[in-house]
C-alpha positions as a Markdown table, in Angstrom:
| # | Residue | x | y | z |
|---|---|---|---|---|
| 1 | Met | 58.2 | 237.3 | -48.6 |
| 2 | Ala | 56.1 | 236.6 | -51.7 |
| 3 | Met | 55.9 | 239.1 | -54.6 |
| 4 | Thr | 52.6 | 240.6 | -56.3 |
| 5 | Ala | 51.9 | 240.3 | -60.1 |
| 6 | Glu | 52.3 | 244.1 | -59.9 |
| 7 | Ala | 55.6 | 244.3 | -58.9 |
| 8 | Ile | 56.4 | 241.7 | -61.3 |
| 9 | Thr | 55.2 | 243.2 | -64.0 |
| 10 | Glu | 56.7 | 246.5 | -63.0 |
| 11 | Phe | 60.6 | 245.2 | -62.6 |
| 12 | Ile | 59.7 | 243.8 | -66.4 |
| 13 | Gln | 59.0 | 246.8 | -68.1 |
| 14 | Glu | 61.4 | 248.9 | -66.4 |
| 15 | Ala | 64.1 | 246.7 | -67.3 |
| 16 | Leu | 62.5 | 246.0 | -70.9 |
| 17 | Pro | 60.3 | 249.5 | -71.9 |
| 18 | Gly | 57.4 | 249.0 | -74.2 |
| 19 | Ala | 57.1 | 244.9 | -73.3 |
| 20 | Lys | 53.3 | 243.6 | -72.9 |
| 21 | Val | 53.4 | 241.7 | -69.4 |
| 22 | Gln | 50.7 | 239.3 | -68.6 |
| 23 | Ile | 51.3 | 237.6 | -65.3 |
| 24 | Asp | 48.8 | 234.5 | -64.3 |
| 25 | Asp | 49.4 | 233.8 | -60.4 |
| 26 | Leu | 48.7 | 230.1 | -60.7 |
| 27 | Arg | 48.0 | 228.7 | -57.2 |
| 28 | Gly | 46.7 | 232.3 | -55.4 |
| 29 | Asp | 49.3 | 231.8 | -52.9 |
| 30 | Gly | 52.0 | 234.3 | -54.5 |
| 31 | Asp | 54.8 | 232.5 | -55.4 |
| 32 | His | 53.8 | 230.3 | -58.2 |
| 33 | Tyr | 53.5 | 232.7 | -61.3 |
| 34 | Ala | 53.5 | 232.6 | -65.1 |
| 35 | Ala | 54.4 | 234.7 | -67.4 |
| 36 | His | 53.7 | 235.3 | -71.4 |
| 37 | Val | 56.6 | 238.8 | -72.0 |
| 38 | Ile | 56.3 | 239.9 | -75.8 |
| 39 | Tyr | 58.8 | 242.1 | -76.4 |
| 40 | Glu | 60.2 | 243.7 | -79.9 |
| 41 | Gly | 63.9 | 243.4 | -78.1 |
| 42 | Phe | 63.6 | 240.4 | -78.1 |
| 43 | Arg | 63.7 | 239.8 | -81.7 |
| 44 | Gly | 66.4 | 237.7 | -83.0 |
| 45 | Lys | 67.6 | 236.5 | -79.7 |
| 46 | Ser | 67.3 | 232.5 | -78.5 |
| 47 | Arg | 64.7 | 231.8 | -76.6 |
| 48 | Val | 67.2 | 231.0 | -73.7 |
| 49 | Gln | 68.3 | 234.6 | -73.9 |
| 50 | Gln | 64.9 | 235.7 | -74.0 |
| 51 | His | 64.2 | 234.3 | -70.8 |
| 52 | Gln | 67.6 | 235.4 | -69.0 |
| 53 | Met | 66.4 | 239.0 | -70.3 |
| 54 | Val | 63.5 | 238.8 | -68.2 |
| 55 | Tyr | 65.2 | 236.9 | -65.3 |
| 56 | Gln | 67.7 | 239.7 | -64.9 |
| 57 | Ser | 64.4 | 242.4 | -64.7 |
| 58 | Leu | 63.8 | 240.8 | -61.7 |
| 59 | Lys | 67.4 | 241.0 | -60.2 |
| 60 | Gly | 67.8 | 238.4 | -58.0 |
| 61 | Arg | 64.4 | 237.9 | -57.0 |
| 62 | Met | 64.3 | 234.5 | -58.5 |
| 63 | Gly | 64.1 | 232.0 | -55.6 |
| 64 | Asn | 63.6 | 234.7 | -53.2 |
| 65 | Glu | 60.7 | 236.1 | -53.1 |
| 66 | Leu | 59.4 | 234.6 | -56.2 |
| 67 | His | 59.8 | 230.9 | -55.9 |
| 68 | Ala | 58.4 | 230.1 | -59.6 |
| 69 | Leu | 57.6 | 231.4 | -63.0 |
| 70 | Ala | 56.5 | 229.4 | -65.8 |
| 71 | Leu | 57.9 | 231.6 | -68.2 |
| 72 | Gln | 56.5 | 231.9 | -71.8 |
| 73 | Thr | 58.3 | 234.9 | -74.2 |
| 74 | Ser | 57.6 | 236.2 | -78.2 |
| 75 | Val | 58.3 | 239.2 | -80.3 |
| 76 | Pro | 55.5 | 240.9 | -81.8 |
| 77 | Asp | 53.1 | 240.1 | -84.7 |
């Protein structure tokens, strides 16, 4: 079963309070998304650590309900 963009956003914002999240459905199939997450808590962390934080927020749904997520992370200006 596919995930909605809204559900992805909710999981990320629940785990990373204050994060700004933009989700785009790349194919319109509910399985392939791109996400841009801006979060102050990423400051001082490597890109790998930032991505791990986002993946952890999805609580094991990557590869199951969520097939593909192209991820871009950054800190606020």
